TIVO-310246 format. One record per residue (C-alpha): x, y, z. Coordinates in steps of 0.5 Angstrom, whole numbers, padded with zeros to 4 digits, always signed. Layout:
XYZ;...
# end
This chain:
-0018+0041-0029;-0020+0033-0031;-0027+0033-0035;-0033+0034-0032;-0037+0027-0030;-0044+0029-0029;-0048+0024-0024;-0054+0023-0026;-0058+0022-0019;-0055+0030-0019;-0057+0037-0022;-0052+0041-0025;-0053+0049-0022;-0048+0055-0023;-0040+0057-0023;-0037+0055-0016;-0030+0056-0014;-0027+0052-0009;-0022+0055-0005;-0017+0050-0001;-0011+0052+0003;-0006+0048-0001;-0002+0044+0005;-0005+0038+0004;-0005+0034-0004;-0005+0039-0010;-0006+0034-0015;-0013+0035-0018;-0016+0028-0018;-0016+0028-0011;-0020+0034-0011;-0026+0033-0017;-0030+0027-0019;-0037+0027-0022;-0042+0034-0022;-0042+0040-0022;-0046+0042-0017;-0045+0046-0011;-0047+0045-0004;-0054+0048-0003;-0050+0056-0002;-0044+0053+0001;-0039+0048+0001;-0037+0044+0007;-0030+0044+0009;-0031+0038+0013;-0031+0034+0007;-0026+0038+0005;-0022+0034+0010;-0026+0028+0008;-0023+0028+0002;-0016+0028+0004;-0017+0022+0008;-0021+0018+0003;-0027+0017+0006;-0033+0020+0006;-0035+0021+0013;-0038+0026+0019;-0042+0029+0013;-0048+0028+0008;-0045+0033+0003;-0041+0031-0003;-0034+0034-0004;-0031+0029-0008;-0038+0029-0013;-0038+0036-0016;-0033+0038-0021;-0031+0045-0020;-0029+0051-0025;-0024+0053-0022;-0020+0050-0015;-0016+0055-0012;-0010+0054-0008;-0008+0060-0004;-0011+0061+0002;-0008+0066+0008;-0003+0062+0012;-0008+0062+0017;-0013+0059+0014;-0009+0052+0015;-0012+0053+0023;-0019+0054+0021;-0019+0048+0016;-0018+0044+0021;-0023+0047+0026;-0028+0047+0023;-0027+0039+0021;-0027+0039+0028;-0033+0043+0029;-0037+0039+0023;-0043+0035+0025;-0042+0027+0026;-0049+0025+0024;-0052+0026+0017;-0058+0030+0019;-0060+0035+0012;-0060+0040+0019;-0052+0039+0019;-0048+0046+0018;-0041+0046+0014;-0039+0053+0012;-0034+0054+0007;-0035+0061+0003;-0034+0058-0004;-0035+0064-0010;-0030+0070-0007;-0022+0068-0009;-0021+0066+0000;-0023+0068+0006;-0025+0075+0008;-0023+0076+0015;-0021+0071+0021;-0027+0075+0024;-0031+0071+0018;-0028+0065+0020;-0029+0065+0027;-0037+0067+0025;-0038+0059+0021;-0035+0055+0025;-0040+0058+0031;-0045+0056+0026;-0042+0050+0025;-0043+0048+0032;-0049+0050+0033;-0051+0045+0028;-0047+0041+0030;-0051+0041+0037;-0058+0041+0033;-0056+0035+0029;-0053+0031+0035;-0061+0032+0038;-0064+0029+0033;-0060+0024+0030;-0063+0018+0029;-0070+0018+0031;-0071+0023+0025;-0069+0018+0020;-0075+0013+0023;-0082+0014+0021;-0087+0017+0025;-0090+0011+0028;-0095+0012+0034;-0092+0007+0039;-0098+0002+0040;-0098+0001+0032;-0090-0001+0034;-0091-0009+0034;-0085-0014+0035;-0083-0018+0028;-0087-0024+0029;-0083-0029+0033;-0079-0025+0037;-0080-0020+0044;-0082-0013+0044;-0076-0008+0043;-0077-0004+0050;-0070+0000+0049;-0070+0008+0048;-0065+0013+0046;-0059+0011+0042;-0058+0004+0042;-0052+0005+0038;-0048+0008+0043;-0050+0003+0047;-0048-0002+0043;-0041+0002+0044;-0041+0004+0050;-0043-0005+0052;-0036-0007+0048;-0031-0003+0052;-0035-0006+0058;-0034-0012+0055;-0026-0011+0054;-0025-0008+0060;-0028-0014+0064;-0023-0018+0059;-0016-0014+0060;-0018-0014+0068;-0019-0023+0068;-0013-0023+0063;-0008-0021+0071;-0010-0029+0074;-0009-0032+0067;-0002-0030+0065;+0000-0031+0073;-0002-0038+0073;-0002-0040+0066;+0007-0039+0068;+0011-0044+0068;+0011-0048+0075;+0016-0054+0077;+0014-0061+0074;+0017-0068+0072;+0015-0066+0064;+0018-0057+0064;+0026-0059+0066;+0030-0053+0067;+0027-0046+0069;+0031-0043+0062;+0028-0049+0058;+0020-0048+0062;+0020-0041+0059;+0025-0042+0053;+0018-0042+0048;+0015-0037+0052;+0021-0032+0050;+0020-0034+0043;+0013-0032+0043;+0014-0024+0045;+0020-0024+0041;+0015-0025+0035;+0010-0021+0038;+0015-0015+0039;+0017-0016+0031;+0025-0020+0032;+0024-0023+0026;+0029-0021+0022;+0037-0023+0022;+0042-0018+0026;+0048-0016+0021;+0054-0019+0024;+0059-0012+0026;+0066-0012+0027;+0068-0006+0030;+0064+0000+0032;+0064+0006+0027;+0067+0012+0029;+0064+0019+0027;+0069+0025+0027;+0068+0032+0025;+0075+0035+0021;+0078+0040+0025;+0078+0047+0021;+0085+0048+0019;+0086+0042+0014;+0093+0044+0013;+0094+0043+0020;+0091+0035+0021;+0095+0035+0015;+0102+0037+0018;+0100+0033+0023;+0098+0027+0022;+0104+0027+0017;+0109+0027+0023;+0105+0021+0026;+0100+0025+0031;+0094+0022+0033;+0088+0026+0031;+0082+0026+0035;+0085+0022+0041;+0080+0025+0046;+0075+0024+0041;+0069+0027+0041;+0070+0031+0049;+0074+0027+0055;+0077+0027+0062;+0082+0024+0066;+0077+0018+0067;+0074+0017+0061;+0073+0020+0053;+0067+0019+0049;+0066+0018+0042;+0060+0018+0036;+0060+0012+0033;+0055+0007+0029;+0054+0000+0028;+0049-0004+0024;+0043-0007+0026;+0039-0010+0021;+0041-0010+0013;+0041-0003+0010;+0040-0001+0017;+0045+0003+0022;+0044+0005+0029;+0047+0011+0032;+0049+0014+0039;+0054+0015+0043;+0060+0010+0046;+0064+0013+0053;+0070+0010+0054;+0073+0009+0061;+0081+0009+0063;+0079+0002+0067;+0073-0003+0063;+0070-0007+0068;+0063-0009+0065;+0060-0006+0059;+0053-0003+0059;+0047+0000+0054;+0044+0005+0057;+0038+0007+0054;+0035+0015+0054;+0028+0017+0055;+0025+0019+0048;+0025+0026+0051;+0032+0025+0052;+0038+0025+0046;+0045+0021+0047;+0048+0027+0050;+0044+0028+0054;+0045+0022+0060;+0053+0026+0060;+0050+0032+0062;+0050+0037+0056;+0044+0040+0054;+0037+0042+0058;+0034+0038+0062;+0040+0033+0062;+0042+0028+0066;+0049+0025+0069;+0048+0017+0069;+0052+0016+0063;+0058+0019+0066;+0057+0015+0072;+0057+0008+0069;+0062+0011+0065;+0066+0012+0071;+0065+0006+0075;+0068+0002+0070;+0063+0001+0064;+0064+0001+0057;+0057+0005+0055;+0053+0005+0048;+0049+0010+0050;+0044+0009+0042;+0039+0014+0039;+0032+0012+0040;+0025+0014+0037;+0023+0021+0040;+0017+0024+0041;+0019+0030+0037;+0011+0031+0033;+0009+0035+0027;+0003+0033+0022;+0006+0028+0017;+0005+0030+0010;+0003+0036+0013;-0004+0032+0015;-0004+0028+0022;+0001+0031+0027;+0004+0025+0031;+0010+0023+0034;+0016+0021+0031;+0014+0014+0035;+0008+0014+0032;+0010+0015+0025;+0015+0008+0024;+0010+0004+0029;+0005+0005+0024;+0008+0002+0018;+0011-0003+0023;+0006-0006+0026;+0003-0008+0019;+0009-0010+0017;+0010-0015+0023;+0015-0012+0026;+0015-0006+0032;+0018+0000+0035;+0020-0004+0041;+0023-0009+0037;+0027-0004+0033;+0029-0002+0039;+0031-0008+0043;+0036-0011+0036;+0040-0004+0036;+0041-0006+0043;+0042-0013+0042;+0047-0011+0037;+0051-0007+0041;+0051-0013+0046;+0054-0017+0039;+0060-0012+0040;+0061-0011+0047;+0061-0018+0048;+0068-0017+0041;+0071-0011+0045;+0070-0014+0052;+0069-0022+0052;+0070-0023+0059;+0067-0018+0062;+0059-0017+0065;+0053-0014+0060;+0049-0010+0064;+0042-0006+0060;+0038+0000+0064;+0035+0005+0062;+0030+0011+0065;+0022+0011+0062;+0022+0010+0055;+0028+0007+0056;+0027+0003+0062;+0021+0000+0057;+0026-0002+0053;+0031-0004+0057;+0026-0009+0060;+0025-0012+0053;+0031-0012+0052;+0033-0015+0058;+0028-0021+0057;+0029-0022+0049;+0037-0022+0051;+0040-0028+0055;+0047-0026+0055;+0045-0020+0059;+0047-0021+0066;+0043-0014+0069;+0038-0010+0067;+0036-0003+0072;+0029-0001+0070;+0028+0005+0072;+0022+0010+0072;+0017+0005+0069;+0016-0001+0071;+0009-0003+0073;+0001-0006+0071;+0000-0006+0064;-0007-0007+0064;-0008+0000+0061;-0002+0000+0057;-0008+0001+0051;-0008+0009+0054;-0001+0010+0054;+0002+0013+0047;+0000+0008+0041;+0007+0005+0040;+0007+0001+0046;+0001-0002+0043;+0004-0010+0043;-0001-0015+0041;-0003-0020+0045;+0002-0018+0051;-0003-0018+0056;-0005-0026+0054;+0001-0027+0057;+0006-0021+0059;+0006-0015+0064;+0011-0013+0067;+0011-0019+0072;+0011-0024+0067;+0018-0019+0063;+0021-0020+0069;+0021-0027+0070;+0024-0028+0063;+0030-0024+0065;+0031-0030+0072;+0036-0033+0073;+0039-0027+0071;+0038-0020+0075;+0033-0015+0076;+0033-0009+0079;+0027-0004+0079;+0028+0003+0081;+0021+0006+0083;+0023+0013+0082;+0018+0018+0078;+0017+0016+0071;+0017+0022+0066;+0010+0025+0065;+0007+0025+0057;+0001+0027+0055;-0001+0026+0048;-0006+0030+0044;-0010+0027+0039;-0010+0033+0032;-0011+0026+0027;-0005+0022+0031;-0007+0017+0038;-0008+0020+0044;-0004+0017+0049;-0001+0019+0056;+0004+0016+0060;+0006+0017+0067;+0011+0013+0071;+0008+0009+0076;+0007+0010+0083;+0012+0006+0087;+0006+0003+0090;+0004+0001+0083;+0010-0002+0082;+0011-0006+0088;+0005-0010+0087;+0007-0012+0080;+0014-0013+0084;+0010-0018+0088;+0006-0021+0082;+0014-0023+0079;+0017-0025+0085;+0010-0030+0087;+0012-0034+0079;+0020-0034+0081;+0018-0037+0088;+0016-0044+0085;+0023-0044+0082;+0026-0041+0089;+0029-0035+0084;+0025-0029+0087;+0033-0027+0089;+0035-0024+0082;+0029-0019+0083;+0033-0013+0087;+0026-0007+0089;+0031-0001+0090;+0027+0002+0097;+0024+0010+0095;+0028+0015+0098;+0024+0021+0101;+0030+0026+0101;+0029+0030+0094;+0032+0026+0088;+0038+0029+0084;+0036+0034+0079;+0044+0030+0075;+0040+0023+0076;+0035+0019+0072;+0037+0013+0076;+0038+0013+0083;+0045+0012+0085;+0043+0006+0089;+0040+0003+0083;+0047+0003+0080;+0051+0001+0086;+0046-0005+0087;+0047-0007+0079;+0055-0006+0079;+0056-0009+0085;+0052-0017+0083;+0056-0016+0077;+0063-0014+0078;+0062-0017+0086;+0064-0011+0088;+0060-0007+0093;+0059-0001+0092;+0057+0005+0097;+0051+0010+0092;+0056+0016+0095;+0061+0013+0090;+0056+0014+0085;+0055+0021+0086;+0061+0023+0087;+0062+0020+0079;+0057+0024+0076;+0061+0031+0075;+0059+0034+0068;+0065+0034+0065;+0067+0041+0063;+0067+0042+0055;+0062+0047+0054;+0057+0044+0050;+0061+0040+0045;+0058+0042+0040;+0054+0037+0040;+0047+0039+0040;+0046+0042+0033;+0050+0034+0030;+0044+0030+0036;+0038+0033+0032;+0040+0031+0025;+0042+0025+0028;+0035+0024+0030;+0033+0026+0023;+0039+0020+0020;+0035+0015+0024;+0028+0017+0023;+0030+0017+0016;+0035+0011+0015;+0029+0006+0019;+0024+0008+0015;+0028+0007+0008;+0029+0000+0011;+0021-0001+0013;+0019+0001+0005;+0025-0003+0002;+0021-0008+0007;+0015-0007+0004;+0017-0007-0003;+0019-0014-0002;+0013-0017+0002;+0009-0019-0004;+0014-0024-0004;+0014-0027+0003;+0007-0027+0002;+0008-0031-0004;+0012-0036+0000;+0007-0037+0006;+0002-0039+0001;+0006-0044-0002;+0002-0049+0001;-0004-0048-0003;-0007-0053-0008;-0011-0051-0013;-0011-0057-0016;-0019-0059-0014;-0025-0057-0011;-0023-0062-0005;-0016-0060-0005;-0017-0054-0005;-0022-0054+0001;-0017-0057+0005;-0011-0054+0005;-0014-0047+0005;-0016-0048+0012;-0010-0047+0016;-0009-0040+0013;-0017-0039+0015;-0015-0041+0023;-0009-0037+0022;-0013-0031+0019;-0018-0032+0025;-0014-0033+0030;-0007-0030+0029;-0009-0023+0025;-0016-0022+0026;-0016-0025+0034;-0022-0030+0036;-0026-0030+0043;-0026-0037+0045;-0032-0035+0049;-0040-0038+0048;-0045-0034+0046;-0051-0032+0049;-0059-0034+0047;-0060-0030+0041;-0066-0027+0045;-0069-0023+0039;-0072-0016+0041;-0075-0012+0034;-0080-0006+0034;-0083-0003+0028;-0080+0003+0025;-0081+0004+0018;-0088+0003+0014;-0087+0004+0007;-0091+0002+0001;-0087-0004-0001;-0083-0006+0005;-0083-0006+0013;-0077-0004+0017;-0075-0007+0024;-0071-0005+0029;-0067-0012+0032;-0062-0012+0037;-0059-0020+0038;-0055-0022+0045;-0048-0024+0042;-0043-0024+0049;-0044-0021+0057;-0045-0013+0055;-0044-0015+0047;-0051-0014+0042;-0051-0014+0036;-0056-0009+0033;-0058-0007+0026;-0065-0006+0021;-0069-0012+0018;-0072-0010+0012;-0077-0014+0009;-0082-0013+0002;-0089-0013+0002;-0093-0018-0002;-0100-0022-0002;-0097-0028-0002;-0093-0030+0004;-0086-0028+0005;-0081-0035+0004;-0074-0037+0004;-0072-0030+0001;-0065-0029-0001;-0062-0024+0004;-0057-0018+0003;-0054-0016+0010;-0051-0009+0007;-0046-0006+0012;-0045+0001+0012;-0038+0005+0012;-0034+0010+0018;-0039+0014+0023;-0045+0011+0020;-0052+0008+0021;-0055+0004+0018;-0061+0009+0017;-0057+0012+0012;-0057+0006+0008;-0064+0006+0009;-0067+0013+0007;-0066+0020+0005;-0061+0019+0000;-0055+0018+0003;-0049+0021-0002;-0045+0015-0001;-0051+0010-0001;-0057+0012-0004;-0061+0009+0000;-0058+0002-0003;-0062-0002+0003;-0069+0000+0000;-0067+0000-0007;-0066-0008-0005;-0072-0009-0001;-0077-0006-0006;-0073-0010-0011;-0075-0018-0007;-0070-0019-0002;-0070-0019+0006;-0065-0014+0009;-0061-0013+0014;-0057-0007+0015;-0053-0007+0022;-0050-0002+0026;-0043-0002+0027;-0038-0001+0031;-0034+0004+0028;-0037+0010+0031;-0037+0016+0035;-0028+0017+0032;-0024+0016+0039;-0029+0012+0042;-0029+0006+0039;-0022+0007+0036;-0021+0006+0044;-0024+0000+0043;-0018-0003+0038;-0014-0001+0044;-0016-0005+0048;-0018-0011+0044;-0010-0011+0042;-0006-0013+0048;-0011-0018+0048;-0009-0021+0041;-0016-0019+0039;-0018-0013+0034;-0025-0010+0033;-0026-0015+0028;-0026-0020+0033;-0033-0018+0036;-0035-0016+0030;-0035-0023+0027;-0038-0027+0034;-0044-0021+0032;-0044-0024+0025;-0045-0031+0027;-0050-0029+0031;-0053-0024+0026;-0053-0030+0020;-0056-0035+0025;-0062-0031+0027;-0063-0029+0019;-0062-0036+0018;-0068-0038+0023;-0072-0034+0020;-0078-0037+0016;-0078-0031+0011;-0070-0032+0009;-0066-0038+0005;-0061-0039+0010;-0057-0041+0004;-0058-0035+0000;-0055-0030+0006;-0050-0025+0001;-0046-0020+0005;-0045-0011+0001;-0040-0006+0004;-0038+0000+0002;-0032+0004+0005;-0031+0001+0013;-0037-0003+0010;-0032-0005+0005;-0027-0008+0009;-0032-0011+0014;-0034-0015+0007;-0027-0018+0006;-0026-0021+0013;-0033-0023+0015;-0034-0027+0010;-0028-0030+0010;-0029-0033+0017;-0038-0033+0017;-0038-0039+0011;-0046-0037+0013;-0045-0031+0008;-0046-0035+0001;-0043-0029-0002;-0039-0022-0002;-0039-0015-0005;-0033-0010-0003;-0036-0003-0005;-0031+0003-0005;-0024-0002-0001;-0022-0005-0005;-0014-0004-0006;-0008-0007-0005;-0009-0006+0003;-0002-0007+0005;+0001-0002+0001;-0004+0002+0003;-0003+0002+0011;+0004+0002+0011;+0006+0007+0005;+0010+0013+0007;+0011+0016-0001;+0003+0015-0002;-0002+0021-0001;-0006+0015+0000;-0004+0012+0006;-0007+0011+0013;+0000+0013+0016;-0001+0021+0014;-0010+0021+0017;-0013+0020+0023;-0015+0013+0023;-0009+0011+0028;-0014+0004+0029;-0014+0002+0023;-0008-0002+0023;-0006-0010+0024;-0001-0013+0027;+0003-0018+0022;-0002-0017+0016;+0003-0015+0011;+0006-0022+0011;+0001-0026+0011;-0006-0023+0007;-0007-0017+0002;-0014-0017+0000;-0013-0022-0006;-0012-0027-0001;-0018-0025+0004;-0021-0027-0003;-0018-0032-0002;-0021-0034+0003;-0028-0033+0001;-0028-0036-0005;-0031-0041-0008;-0036-0037-0006;-0038-0031-0011;-0033-0025-0010;-0035-0017-0013;-0032-0011-0013;-0036-0004-0014;-0031+0002-0017;-0031+0008-0018;-0025+0011-0022;-0025+0018-0018;-0025+0014-0011;-0019+0017-0007;-0019+0010-0003;-0014+0009-0008;-0011+0009-0015;-0015+0005-0020;-0008+0002-0022;-0007-0001-0015;-0015-0003-0015;-0013-0007-0022;-0007-0009-0019;-0010-0013-0013;-0016-0015-0016;-0012-0018-0022;-0010-0023-0016;-0017-0025-0015;-0019-0026-0023;-0013-0030-0023;-0015-0036-0017;-0023-0035-0020;-0020-0036-0026;-0014-0040-0027;-0014-0043-0021;-0021-0045-0019;-0024-0046-0026;-0030-0040-0024;-0029-0034-0027;-0036-0033-0027;-0036-0031-0019;-0032-0026-0019;-0033-0020-0022;-0030-0012-0021;-0035-0007-0024;-0031+0000-0025;-0036+0006-0027;-0035+0014-0027;-0037+0017-0020;-0033+0017-0013;-0034+0014-0006;-0040+0011-0007;-0045+0005-0010;-0047+0005-0016;-0052+0001-0016;-0052-0003-0023;-0046-0008-0024;-0047-0011-0016;-0055-0011-0016;-0054-0016-0023;-0048-0019-0020;-0054-0021-0014;-0059-0022-0019;-0055-0027-0022;-0053-0032-0015;-0059-0031-0012;-0064-0030-0016;-0069-0026-0012;-0077-0028-0013;-0081-0021-0016;-0082-0016-0012;
# end
């Protein structure tokens, strides 16, 4: 145990033992902090989950603020499931009536029935808490006395305004997604005097698409396929045959009179190789990259294993030199014993932050395969084809690589307006601004695209800490609708004939085929100018009589090797990414304040438009509505609602100090709560993370505004991020717009000095403190509490237990942030305004050394480069993920100079 650290806000009680399952993290520093006080008579298991995720959420009971006399990690195996059950059943609110139970004194849970009873009590407490929150946090004020703030209209809306806030943003985003359909189609290049050829007209769009899927790394130039051969059991026999000049392994992995199959590898990016199968026919007429679905191994496309098909054999026997690459699997497991997610999401999380993308990796390996096909058969045409997830990848590959002569997309093509509901690895930042499937089809023109509207895979991924998602291959009518959009685009250039639609058949599908025979025949006919009867393709699907070739075990090993290899490659990029950021910021000039102000603006503009995303929409008039909800000795509190966009409001609570003199030109502090929080959490009932900080500041003479932020209601708000990303936006696109309205209104109030409006946020509010003031210059200073750290590392590391790669926050990742902005760079965007960090030594957000390393860069910027060391500070205190309210209060007093209360 680490030495006990007492929190003066808490009183010590009896000796306690905390019983944990050891399936998360056994490092004691993650399980202890500042007080031996138990949680009333029980310990909240949801608080265990909270500490694991390194955030205080779901519960008012302070897990990491308690020092236990003993921590036992030897709970029975069935406790794993029960821990998760209680974490799910625990209430989202912070009412004192919440129930969260975990036995503390016995060494382990005694029976499953006892745990089930605890689950039931937790559920009852959850319903109870949801039923009364947040009204129980307001004072009991008669409706006739709930007057509005002078100069505003009366707020009359009842119910949970925060819920309507989230619902309104959801409606807003869905409308923006719907309007993107017409925007994409109308903005596609059309013939004109300045456009030139079609290929010239789409050149910038192809480059833009490549950037969006992370095609930013140079490929390794491969000279030949690397064959993988298994050694025979009798090595003496092998030596005898080789000494006699006999060629070993002539048949490869498997063979018949028409083709042979080899296991191969080929380099893609420096330090990462692709792997898969190479099908070599007796006579090669064309090359083909055949991409499996995420449920398939390459062997499955050769008729081997459960759920297999013979698409690979059909293409090879038709004359194709066929490469079947390994792709990221839908295999799901708990990563580091925590959030359950697919291989796809596991790789996607780190890649997204690093400016790469899982789709881009697949396209890279396909293009590398094309490199080798071009070397192997330089005078032959090349095809790429795929079904399901393979169709998604094939479409992207055909759109990205002009060397590919024909593309077959099966079981995928259709509208992408619901991409936000698909598995999260399909999330491409800004996709819908320019590219639906119709536009990707247009990028393939004037080359051939064959759309095969066969049914795609049906996949439903539960959350379990990872992102929930549904994948359903589009119906033929949906695919046809998107195909018609592509035809309309290409009709302007008289290129619509380069699209070929395969009419669906009413006949029962061939169980040996994922891609239809007619689609394969159509593509080969265009490539080889030899019309093929689909019946001929069907006859080429005869499985090879090779048993299972001993393939399946080695195929599973290849999946793991491929996954680990790509993860290692990403972690190496993470190790070096600071140097990419340094190079990116080379144009910053700090020689004079004037030159700094001028040179930092392009970076702010980039942060606004390319990282956060900006709504270039006219805001509505503020139309402030308020009502009195607190009447206290030293201050009054008003609920406030402001308009932002259609369906989008800003909401919060304004605290105004009382005085015998008129309250005029006071400094204002905007205090932002954390994840799953409410403004009221920061005002009353001594929430353990906030300690009534907003009320404390009001008592010190500040006007305080506590806004409701969007990170509330778990998947409801995370889905807002999913809906924002395809439009090139994020949650903070909307949040920044809300704060622009908030500071506009605050600055208009006679109680407030418009030049002294500060921002202070904890946890997710600390994330806001790094981003919002960087883009809202009306905030005169910013304080980041319980969040500041090496943010890129925390998002992308697959070695650190602190990383978001392991947690339920699947919305947290920001595309291409790592190459351009970490927290030190965001602080640079805040400079030269004052900036402070509040940091508890036992805060599980990150270890002290990571926090200190990142803040050292901030200190260097303010002190050494800008010459304003007095404008930045960090306070370290012995405590957890909480407001300390000592150094930060002094910082506010120094820079805001409030009037005496």
